[in-house]
N, C-alpha and C positions, 0 to 999 in steps of 0.2 A: 504494499500500499504506500503509495507516494502522497503525502498530504499538503494542503496549502498550494496547490499548483496555481500559477498565474496564467495569463493568455499566452505567454511565450514559454515553450518547453525547452528543457536542456537538450541540446543535439545528441548528447551521449546515450539518451534512451531510444534514439531512433531504430536500432536494431531490434528492440523489443517491440515497437510498434508495427514494424514491417515484418516481424518474425522471421528475421535473417538467420534461420537455423542451419548449422552445417552437420551433416550426417558423417560420423566417424565410426565405422565398423557397425556394431550394435548400439552404440550410444549417440548421442547428440550434443553439440556444443553450440555456444553462441559468443560473439566477441562484442563486449561493452568497453568502449574506449580502446585501451592497449591490452586488456585482459581478456583471455578466452577462458570460459568456464563451462562446466557441464550444464546441460539443459534437460530439465524433467518435462515430459510431455504433459503432465498434469498442472504445471506452473500457470498461475493466473496473475495478471497484473492489473491492479486498480490505482487510478489517480483521482484524487479528491480536491475540490476547490471550494472556498467559501465565497467566491464571487457569485453575485446574484444573478447576473444574466451574462455570462462571459461569451466573447465572439472569438471562435478559434478559426484559424486559417484553413481553407478547404484541404490542404496537404495534411492536417492533423485530423480533421473531422472525417475523412475517408478511411482513416486507419483505426478508429476507435468507435466504440458505441457509447453515445451520450445519453445519460440518464439525468433527469431533472427531478429531485425530491422536494423542490420548493412547492409549497401548497398554492393553489390557485385562488383567485378571488372568489369564484363560484363555489369551489370546495370548502373554503373557510365559511362562506355565508351559510351553507347547509349545516356545518358543525355548530355554528353560532345559534342558528334557528332551532336546532334540536336542543341546545342548552336552554335557551330561553323558554320554549315551550315546555320542557321538562320542569323548569322552575315556576312558571306561571300557570300552566295547565298540565300537570303530570299525568292526569288520565288520558288526555288527548295523546300525549306522546307514548304513554304505554300501549294504546290502542294501534298507533302507527307501527310501533316495533312489532307489535303481535301480528299485525297485518302483513308485514314484511315476511316474517317467519312462515306464516300460514301460506303465503303465495309460493315461497320457495318449496314448502312441503307438497303443495298442490302440483307444482311442476314436475316434482321428482316422482310423484304417484302416477302422474299422467305419462311420464316417460317409461316408467316400469311397465304401466298397462299396455302401452304401445309395443314395447319389447316382447311382452307375453304373448300379444296377438300375433306379431310376426313369427315367434318361435313355433306357435301352435300351427300357423299356415305353412311353415317350412317343413316341420316334422310329420304332419298328417298327410297320409297318402290318399285318403278318402275322406275328405272334410264333411261331406254330407252323410255319410255312413257312420262317423266317428261320433258317437253320443258324448263322450267326455270332452272331446274337442270343441263341439257345438256348446256344451255347458260352460266351458272355460271362456269361449268367445262371448257369450251372452252375458256372463258375470263381468267380464272386462269392459264390455260395451256399456252396461249399466253403470259401472264404477266411473267409466270415462264421462259419461253424460252427467253424472252427479257432481263430478269434480269441475266440469265446465259450468254448471249451474252455480257452484260456490265461487268460482272465479268471477263470474258475472256480478254476483252480489258484493264480492271483496272490491271490485272496480267501483262500484257505486259508493261504498262506504269510505274507500280511499280518496275519492273525489271530495266527499263531505269533509273528511278530516283535513285534506290539503287546503281546502277553502277557508277553513277556520284557522289553519296554521298561518296562512297568508297574512292575516292581521297582525302577526309578530315579525313579518319580513322586513319592515323598514328598519327596525332596530338592529336586526342581523346585518343589513347592507351597510348601515352607518359604522357598526362595530368592525366590519371587515375592512371598510375604507380607512378607519382609524389605524388598525393594525399595520396595513401597508404603508401608511404615512410614518408610523414610528419606526418600521424597519429601514426606511429611508434615512433616519436620523444617524444611523450608524456610518453613513457616508461622510457625515459632518465630523463626527468624532467616534472613535471605537467604543467609547464608554456608554454610548446610547445603543446597547444591544439588549434585545428582549427576546427570550424564547417564546414559542407558541404556547406551551403549557403554562409559563408565568403569566402571559397575557390573558388566557383563558380564566385562570384562577383569580386574578385581578377583576376581570370583567365580571 
């Protein structure tokens, strides 16, 4: 792990980025600067930067995979909205969370039912004469219809909950904006650095 990288990288790490590996017999080597060293095929190289929005040259960008772990404005707004609703209207947030879990469970059951139907159709040689296959298909079909009804009801309830939650959205938007303002203060002086958990606790 190379920490605190800037926008300009040390040319010495170029062989790592380009994977300039030399095969020697059964082993592998790589040359870093003037030193030739053994290379393990399981070796992974990570570079980490604290820069908020770094701009790397195309020569670097094409050799690496860039991952941005900085929270987005929309993502933070959703988090703050959940916090506000949980404080102001805990029942509403509990219902929302339960609905998300129920929807996931319905989708899994529906997927299992579809797989069961496909298995029966694949394995049965005479679908019309196979009583157990017909029974399984009928049960699966009934379960599928039941799940679809529950999903329709869940959509209506979710729409009602989301409409009520929208009343708290202005505070979530303003709070998210405030967080991104104070993160920019760190550019003025490093002493103005606030972590997201600290900010959420303060909020």
